[in-house]
C-alpha positions in Angstrom: 189.4 133.7 233.1 188.3 130.1 232.9 190.5 127.7 231.0 189.1 125.2 228.7 189.9 121.6 229.3 189.8 118.9 226.8 186.5 117.6 228.2 184.5 120.8 228.0 182.2 120.9 225.1 180.0 123.5 223.7 179.0 125.5 220.5 180.7 128.7 219.6 178.6 131.7 218.8 179.4 131.4 215.1 178.1 127.8 215.0 174.9 128.8 216.7 174.4 131.7 214.2 175.0 129.3 211.2 172.4 126.9 212.6 169.9 129.7 213.2 170.5 131.0 209.6 170.0 127.5 208.1 166.7 126.9 210.2 165.5 130.3 208.9 166.1 129.4 205.4 164.4 126.2 205.7 161.3 127.8 207.3 161.2 130.4 204.5 161.3 127.6 201.9 158.6 125.5 203.7 156.2 128.3 204.7 154.7 128.9 201.1 154.0 125.2 200.8 152.1 125.4 204.1 150.2 128.3 203.0 149.3 126.6 199.7 148.2 123.5 201.5 145.9 125.5 203.8 144.4 127.5 200.8 144.0 124.3 198.8 142.3 122.5 201.7 139.9 125.4 202.1 139.2 125.6 198.3 138.4 121.8 198.1 136.0 122.1 201.1 134.0 124.8 199.3 134.1 122.7 196.0 132.9 119.6 197.8 130.1 121.7 199.4 129.1 123.1 195.9 129.0 119.4 194.6 126.8 118.2 197.5 124.4 121.2 196.8 124.2 120.4 193.2 123.6 116.8 193.9 120.9 117.6 196.2 119.2 119.9 193.8 119.5 117.3 190.9 118.0 114.8 193.3 115.1 117.0 194.1 114.5 117.6 190.4 114.4 113.9 189.7 112.0 113.4 192.8 109.8 116.2 191.4 109.5 114.5 188.1 108.8 115.3 184.3 105.4 116.9 185.1 106.8 119.5 187.5 109.7 120.2 185.2 107.4 120.5 182.2 105.3 123.1 184.1 108.4 125.5 184.0 109.3 125.3 180.4 107.7 124.7 177.1 108.8 122.3 174.2 111.7 123.6 172.1 112.6 126.2 174.7 114.9 126.6 177.7 114.5 128.5 180.9 117.2 129.5 183.7 115.9 129.6 187.3 117.9 130.5 190.4 118.3 129.0 193.8 117.0 125.4 194.7 113.6 124.0 193.9 112.0 125.5 197.2 113.4 128.9 196.1 115.9 128.9 198.9 119.3 130.6 198.6 122.2 128.4 199.6 125.3 129.1 201.4 128.5 127.5 202.2 129.4 127.8 205.9 133.1 128.0 207.0 132.8 124.4 208.1 132.1 123.4 204.5 128.5 122.6 205.1 125.7 123.9 203.0 122.8 125.9 204.6 120.0 128.2 203.8 121.2 131.1 206.0 124.2 133.5 205.8 125.4 133.2 209.2 129.0 133.5 210.3 130.3 134.8 207.0 128.9 132.0 204.9 129.5 132.5 201.1 126.5 132.4 198.8 126.1 129.9 196.1 125.2 131.2 192.7 122.9 128.6 191.4 121.5 128.2 187.8 119.0 125.6 187.1 118.7 125.3 183.3 115.6 123.3 181.9 115.9 122.6 178.3 112.8 120.9 176.7 113.5 118.8 173.6 111.7 119.7 170.4 109.9 116.5 170.4 108.5 117.3 173.9 109.5 113.8 175.4 112.6 114.7 177.4 113.8 117.7 179.6 117.5 118.1 180.2 118.1 119.8 183.6 121.6 121.3 184.2 122.5 122.6 187.6 125.5 125.0 187.5 127.0 126.4 190.8 129.7 129.1 191.2 130.7 130.8 194.5 132.6 133.9 195.5 136.3 133.2 195.5 136.1 130.2 193.4 138.4 131.9 190.7 136.0 131.1 187.9 135.7 127.5 188.7 132.2 125.9 188.9 130.3 122.7 189.5 128.0 121.5 186.8 125.6 118.4 187.2 122.8 117.3 185.1 119.9 114.8 184.6 117.5 113.9 181.8 113.8 113.6 182.6 111.8 111.3 180.2 108.1 111.6 179.7 107.8 107.9 178.8 109.2 106.8 182.2 106.2 108.4 184.2 103.2 106.5 183.0 
């Protein structure tokens, strides 16, 4: 049997077990935070993509102008249309980009373009609302107002 001298150092089995138990407890405490962070990051990526899609659609509506919007809805009424102005369905890819194809498990964006013509017939309020699977009821809503008087 080896004898222990005053200069020999080392950890007893009990000390190693206590250290391993403490490390395990810390890992268990930290892992939900890491999981939440990853989930939150993914959710923010999807929301950012939905905002970009809504901004693109609102920009397309503005560029198309009052006359194009007026051809879709009559004064005093409202109409709800799906998809973008070109009739494309939009999808959020895993990278957070918006595309027109459902490749690689991309999630479809549920788009509602709401055109509301004022009763006076001089303005059209266009609202774009976007939801997506897994958004837990959250949505993105952007809007613009088109004026007949601005297009002389």
